[in-house]
DONUFI-565445 format. One record per atom (N, C-alpha, C): x, y, z; residue in one letter. Coordinates in steps of 0.001 Angstrom, whole numbers, plus 500000, padded with zeros to 6 digits. Example, Ala and Ser with C-alpha at 12.3 -4.5 7.8 and 13.67 -1.06 7.14 Angstrom:
# residues 2
513190494310507800a 512300495500507800a 513200496700507800a 512850497750507080s 513670498940507140s 512900500030507870s 
***
This chain:
# residues 218
946187074190817118x 947244073251816797x 948789073639817442x 948986072560818127x 950310072879818867x 951425072341817404x 952660073422817505x 953756072854816610x 954516071674817475x 954283070819818306x 955060070026819131x 953946069062819221x 954330067990819863x 953483066834819836x 953733066865821704x 952539066898822015x 952317066608823504x 951854064996824280x 952693064516824695x 952636063158825777x 951328063452826664x 950792062671826509x 949624062339827804x 949437061045828470x 949718061185829785x 949269059750830520x 947863060360831079x 947137058932831332x 946082058357831562x 946123057659832595x 945540058414834289x 945224057728835145x 943461057684836133x 943165056355835288x 941811055834835721x 942004054746835370x 940484053901836606x 940073052468836634x 939257052130836019x 939191053263834720x 937762052557834351x 938032052630832781x 938332051424832526x 938906051287830920x 937826051811829710x 936926051539829849x 935483052074828548x 935925053700828602x 936032054610830201x 936792055820829551x 937466056009828796x 938362055088829329x 940191055580829023x 939659055185827371x 939324054231826698x 939059053818826118x 938318055179824248x 937376055173825665x 936055056274825089x 937377057697824347x 938097058240825344x 938531059254825645x 939720059546824602x 940530058125824658x 940958057744823203x 941509057999821977x 939649057262821935x 938817057468820752x 938628058936820499x 938353059230821188x 937775060991820933x 939341062060820545x 940293061618821046x 941606062608820677x 942155061600819577x 941983060729819150x 942562060385818448x 942446061292816522x 941749061609816772x 941921063117815427x 942990064066815278x 943567064261816974x 944412065178817323x 945629064556817064x 946768064758816045x 948043064181815625x 948709064945816327x 948496065998817037x 949651066781818438x 949538066420819400x 948153065525819622x 948114064600820891x 948361063041820845x 949511062624822016x 949595061035822245x 949754060653823645x 948878059860823381x 948657058893825071x 949902058189825191x 950972058501825689x 952036058085826160x 952054056088827039x 950563056458828103x 950880055443828866x 949498055774829708x 948680054562829952x 947587054604830708x 947828053649832107x 947670054096833283x 947340053134834006x 945874053012835261x 945583052315835883x 944158052233836743x 944773052214838192x 945966052374838606x 946194052617840464x 946949053821840427x 946849054205841355x 947887055276842186x 949366054392841874x 949833053458842636x 951009052719842561x 951462052977840864x 950641052341839903x 951267052631839146x 951592053747838339x 950634054756838535x 950921056053838240x 952003056458838907x 952384056122840060x 953845056738840382x 955279056173839860x 954936055000839271x 956019054165838668x 956078054542837435x 955115055159836238x 954560055517834975x 955389056311835108x 955128057767835859x 955905058441836038x 957368059141836163x 957878058084836712x 959581057571837422x 960245056908836206x 959411056859834685x 959739055994833985x 959803056780832566x 958350057363832413x 958052058714831168x 957165059333831711x 957590060472831526x 957261061543832387x 956651062550830955x 955153062511831021x 954688062654829910x 954477064453830488x 953846065207829175x 953635066537829339x 952497066763830071x 951232066181830090x 950204066454830670x 949727064777831365x 949293065254832397x 948741064069832937x 947283064326832977x 946632063039832724x 944962063374833152x 944527062378834246x 943974062833834812x 943696061806836460x 942570062116836711x 941954060872837376x 940406060438837571x 940751061464839221x 940106061560840242x 939630062308841564x 940152061022842418x 939786060031842341x 939806058699843020x 939958057693841948x 941245056833842547x 941739055628841772x 942427055333842754x 942003053756842742x 942508052731843979x 944023053005844513x 944245053129845514x 945589052878846054x 946045054740846450x 945211055480845869x 945774056894845608x 944641057524846375x 944294058815847205x 943565059542847311x 943931060781846476x 943046060939845474x 943608062270845009x 944092063525845119x 943608064034846313x 944375065207847035x 945766064963847533x 945799063932847897x 947340063458848543x 948272063039847085x 947543062416846057x 948273062231844846x 948879063055844376x 947868064134843648x 948309065448843202x 949375066322843762x 949248066077845476x 950283067034846201x 951837066798846216x 951831064935846260x 952936064376846130x 953508064735844593x 952577064160843199x 953068064632841979x 953371065753842058x 953150066975842290x 953352068380842380x 955031068441843193x 955085067855844033x 956303067889844841x 957504067314843867x 957037066259843401x 958222065508842834x 958609066349841080x 957017067102840852x 957908066833839349x 956939068070838979x 956993069100839311x 956867070502839619x 956344071052837695x 957124070469836775x 956751071145835595x 955460070116835159x 955135069331835359x 954070068415834665x 952907069291834814x 952108069138834001x 950718069909833863x 949630068407834534x 948608068878835438x 948107067857835848x 946825068787835574x 945653067562834842x 944417068073834738x 943472067095835186x 942998066907836202x 941340066510836892x 940493066080836091x 939891065031835875x 939219065032834720x 938143063612835394x 936982064144835831x 936591063038836696x 935099063082837059x 934505062537837325x 932867062653837799x 932479063495838500x 933097064093839941x 932678064694840589x 932818066086840639x 931713066732840522x 931849068361840814x 931764069154841848x 932072068746842764x 932049069118844597x 932823070454844280x 932115071531844697x 933436072557845053x 934386072644845701x 934362071893847025x 935142071671847894x 936517071047847510x 935820069842846646x 937223069320846351x 937845069722844974x 937041070586844313x 937375071204843188x 938276072064843442x 938454072954844929x 939395073843844936x 940648073119845841x 940583071989846652x 941304071301846959x 942484070978846277x 941889070886845156x 942893069822844052x 943573070898843072x 942754072042843088x 943591073032842556x 944610073792843506x 944569073707844813x 945123074101845717x 946668073280845306x 946203071921845335x 947497071176846018x 947746071076845137x 947842071782843281x 948527071571842310x 947477070805840893x 946504070864840983x 946233070918839838x 946237071588838970x 946484071929837603x 946040073115836610x 945108072741835998x 943614072080835982x 942455072458835485x 941251071412835346x 940806071359836186x 939111070568836422x 938173070738835967x 938393069610834962x 936895068954834229x 936379067718834992x 935115067635834298x 934006066220834464x 934153065915832947x 933898064434833305x 933653063189832477x 932746063671831300x 932015064332831477x 930851064454830620x 931592066219830038x 932447066483830087x 933084067558829522x 933206067516827604x 932803067916826939x 932912067614825339x 934648067529825352x 934710066651824342x 936355066199823651x 937437067488823683x 936521068552822875x 936896069424822236x 937544070721823739x 936612070636824314x 937075071116826142x 938149070719826494x 938268069113826360x 939526068550827130x 940315069125826414x 940577069251824864x 941527069738823977x 942041070425824141x 941134071798824468x 941341072501824690x 942043073515826242x 941538072470826884x 942324072383828156x 944078071912828409x 943929070888827465x 945765070181827464x 946317071766827023x 945797072179825763x 946856072811825333x 946761074257825832x 945770074992826275x 946103075695827827x 947063075755828592x 946806074105829337x 947818074093830171x 948802074054829721x 949071073703828808x 950650073789828715x 951338074979827906x 950374075953827457x 951249076945826527x 950767077874827966x 949585078281829339x 949280079249830280x 949560079015831414x 950019077608831746x 949686076561832911x 948757076493833327x 947621077144833459x 945940077154833613x 944924077100832522x 944077076211833141x 942821076652832668x 941432076310833424x 941016077520833083x 939826077707833843x 938283077987833590x 937466076988833769x 936455076985833266x 935492077485834108x 934332077197833654x 932958077743834415x 933098077030835819x 932964075508835949x 933134074759837049x 934338075490838154x 935468075701837791x 936546076521838440x 936129077419839274x 935517078179838209x 935615079348838631x 934495079565839518x 933108078567839657x 932120078819840283x 932398078149841520x 933754077336841508x 934106076527843057x 934796077685843893x 935541078932842712x 936193079905843786x 935376080743843909x 934164081092843039x 933500081953843658x 932693081893845316x 932224080531844969x 931706080091846386x 932580080230847883x 933931079465847345x 934932079977848187x 935074081073848832x 935173082086847784x 935662083830848489x 934200084176849120x 932930084001848575x 932105084374849317x 931513083684850898x 932135082317850783x 931635081980852295x 932996082750852972x 934363082841852670x 935043083708853324x 934666085343853510x 934349085371852834x 933402087017853074x 932060087124854331x 931411085887854432x 930902085990854945x 931292085797856368x 932323085087856432x 933086084571857799x 934013085878858309x 934520086879857647x 934696087577858061x 933685088695858736x 932473088530857938x 931791089396858491x 931359089077859748x 931082087550859805x 930531087409860929x 931247087096862590x 933132087128861766x 933920087210862645x 935057088457862345x 934772089310862510x 935514090134862451x 937030090401862647x 937523090672862021x 939171090716861908x 940218091638862661x 939450092667862972x 940480093921863826x 940056094508865287x 939196093110866151x 938580093544866790x 939860093458867982x 940105094414868278x 941635094314869859x 940551094273871131x 941146093330872097x 940432093269873333x 941583093442873988x 941326093711875377x 942037094706876198x 942778093224877528x 943403093614878344x 944771092680878417x 943326091771879681x 942718092638880134x 941174092133880787x 941060091156880630x 940438091764879304x 939141090498878384x 939916089647877867x 941229089872877730x 942125088136877172x 942071088056877726x 942000088319879479x 942266087147880472x 941105086521880524x 939816087156880588x 938384086343880774x 938283085647879548x 939177086262878519x 938400085060877005x 938787083275877581x 940647083800878502x 941116082429878466x 940352081862879241x 940088081902880391x 939070081593881336x 937850080926880625x 936978081838880184x 935706081222879658x 936351080325878425x 937246080233877666x 938131078995877194x 938010077554877714x 938920077855879234x 938641076698880327x 937627076443880830x 936746077126880614x 935097076368880880x 934965076827882621x 935964077886882709x 935164078337884247x 933839078840884395x 933352078875885478x 932054079445885823x 932428080918885504x 931319081527885672x 931101083737885985x 932048083648887414x 931139082972888582x 932159082988889866x 933504082856889811x 933961081984889373x 935332081433889169x 936284082826888296x 935726082957887034x 935833083936886446x 936178085343887740x 935220085487887973x 935576086846888676x 936156087173890063x 936687085579890674x 937345085500891906x 938875085545891152x 938692085153889456x 940177085325889457x 940738086752889258x 940005087468888317x 940547088712888177x 939741089659888813x 939431089040889908x 939440090266890785x 938047090968890544x 936712090993889961x 935707091395889912x 934356090682890181x 933469091909890178x 931683091096890837x 931670090419889298x 930510088771889949x 930213088434888327x 929781089440887504x 928389090046888048x 928083091250887387x 928767091790886292x 930147092198886815x 930961093317886090x 931319092632885093x 931958091023885629x 932355090160884547x 930949089567883549x 930173089375883962x 928775089460882416x 928694090560881547x 929226091970882297x 928888092759881393x 930169092980880236x 931406092608880649x 932542092389879944x 932521091548878878x 932065090600879796x 931586089541878354x 930743089717877106x 929456090439877656x 928547091164876725x 929121092297875775x 929979093079876027x 931020093891875420x 931795093303874413x 932264092111874925x 933789091085873990x 932472090180873418x 931135089718873339x 930354089593872376x 929980090228870967x 929816091904871488x 929520093010870585x 930608093387869535x 931808093206870447x 933410093715869571x 933623092512868742x 933464091281869554x 933670090389868372x 932371089970866627x 931473091055867129x 930056090188866179x 929091088665866040x 929390088361867446x 928747087194867423x 927789087572868503x 926939085914868572x 926064086486869907x 925808085348870902x 926697084200870773x 926553083805872125x 928570083176872494x 928410082554873458x 929744082677874007x 930727081521873173x 929842080504872874x 930688079542871688x 930949080288870629x 930106081403869907x 930707082304869202x 931942082748869081x 932042083443870695x 932596084583870861x 934573083205871237x 934147082129871639x 935292081132871379x 935571080297869952x 934861080454869271x 935391079888867869x 935806081495867269x 935400082359867506x 935964083767867073x 937148083752867324x 938092083519869034x 939051083461869477x 939940082101868492x 939372081291868487x 939971080228868357x 940201080016866549x 939231080911866172x 939761081194864324x 941077082314864661x 941145082940865105x 941956084458864620x 943197083887865841x 943121082614866635x 944480082347867433x 944538083339868287x 943807083375869171x 943748084432870305x 944015083502871419x 943896082698871393x 943792081672873109x 945358080589872989x 945586080371874286x 946737079699874263x 946381078390873848x 
***
């Protein structure tokens, strides 16, 4: 139980859900809903008039994209705790909202006790990480690891290879590349194969993608 009153703001365009959440939290005397809004415009106005301790907001409300809204709110109200409470459990959305400044992310099927726990934890410790967020973060890390494995970061191309790589990206043919670097077409093909082996890719498209990811091209 908190030793002080915690003011809540609610941003959700579904009145039934807002009423249900308010009812679920009514037996928590240390939590008080200061205001409710249905649109992004009303949300920004309310925040400027009465700043709560914690904002419970849907990922999507009229007049506002959730990700951009959180980025804007976080820029203007750095101390505000933002808990996303929504029906969407997409890992990419979860990661983006947490990266933009959300302190917690829960689905609307969450038990009221978990919502209360998230509020209290965010107030005391800034963030609340549940299984949903942990799994989303883990999936992102796994994807990054696969990308690193597919596109090694330690590859170093020679000056000649870099010149050929740029010409490949410029959509030059093997003959055109050979003429530009004063090599035979067969030698250019050999160098191109060596570059693919270095980068750990199988195709020319993969080589260009690797170069783009690692900002090797002009």
